[in-house]
Phi, psi and omega in degrees: 000137181272342183069025182282146177267130186237133173240118185248157175242138180053242183277354178079016182294336179296340179297319180297315179296321180295316178296320178297321180294320180293321186274347184281118181275351177050054183270333185270317183201152179198162173226180178236151172226124175268125179249125173259119184264144181276155170293146189301326182293346180260357180302136177085354178262162178303135180289141182244096176228134179297110185297328182288337182286337184288310175299326178296316177298316182298317181297329184270337186244343179292136008265009177292339164240158185211161179057035176283323179221161173269113186298332183283326185247344184078006181295133178285130185250359183270347181256127179293162177258358181264162179278044182274172183284000184273130175278311174200161177227133182243120179270136187211164178279339181211163176296322181298317179294323179297316180291324176300316180294319179302320180294339182267345178275128181265103176278135182255017175213161184297144173255121183291315180196163175243141175223136177249126180251141168272126192225171172258016178295141178069028183245350185062025181292344183275348187263154179221141172296140181205149165281155183300323181294341182271343188299134180233157176303143177074005171277157166242126194230161170239122186234120174276121193206180177231139176293127183241000177209142179301133179302143179239145178260123183264172175302136182093354177093005177288143180245127181251130181239133178256128180235162178216155167227197183287357184245348182164192180230156178203152176275148170238147183232133168248103187279164185309319181297347179281355173050240188297338177304327179297329180297323178297312182297320181298332186273359177283153178231165178302130180105344176294138178265128183222159168245119181261138180228128178172178182266151181247116180260147178270119180234128183300134175064014177238148179291158176301137182222134175274116176279105191296134172249323176217158179214120176260121176266110187265319181218137178253128178283134177300138177252121183253144179235135179281125183242129179296146179291162177260150179293132182290343182264307184260348177083359181276156181291133181279159182256147178285140177270359183127174183299122178063019182252002176086194186227156181212152172253113183295330183285315185261354179058039176257139181238149176228151181291170185298330183279012185278346180291154180245150173262121183244135179287129182267132178301134178279149180268014181221151179241161174297136181165183180245134185233149182225158175287158179289163181307325182295339182247009185260134175287157186301325183280341184295135184273117177295149181298332181296339180274354180277116181290158182298333182265004186248136176285141178291322180236000000 
């Protein structure tokens, strides 16, 4: 027993996070976050920050600061949506970059104080490599796998992907807030090799599902399309006479046997690479691709 004094709010879940923060030595990777706090009389009121100054700040400090705005929508990500005492928070690679960015943000209300925290935000410290059979609720995992079912689009625009490894199968989900990321998932086919990264939530009466944060496409399976042969006389594509009945050109009255069709590889609409959800759908611990150094593996 440590004999520590604890004051909890609501269910007390913040105690776990507080203990983790105290005990984390941040030896492998870390980032910084500068927090600008509001004067107490402004708590709960609409935040007053010059919206135009944030993209300007981002343009001058990125990638030494990150997740300031959502590039797809232009949504400002440094200001909370809750009535908390924080005016804005800037995530950065160093304290110097955080302060540089702060000087570029135009606050339209008083700032009570500034605090810079050394954090594990944007580090992927929450994820662990796992076989599918090992996956448990509330884990965040990295799974090397193969697509085993064609992606399906659910009501609301969510995309569900089924993957497998040598130990089992599991669903992966790209939910509507992930926007263009869903397009990547939709273009996968059975047999593509991928590494899925995301959190697993426990939902009553529903199968375990990996809520995708990142997806590495490692190998693309060739997609073949059956193409009817061309007429040797007029050059036009011949028509099928029916299943196993061959092909014919009505104009030239030339016929070919059923085996005359060719299988042609169809260009894929996706390339090998690593893809991530936009900032608006990314959890604080998830590591943005911009933080991955050229000499560092993403997974």
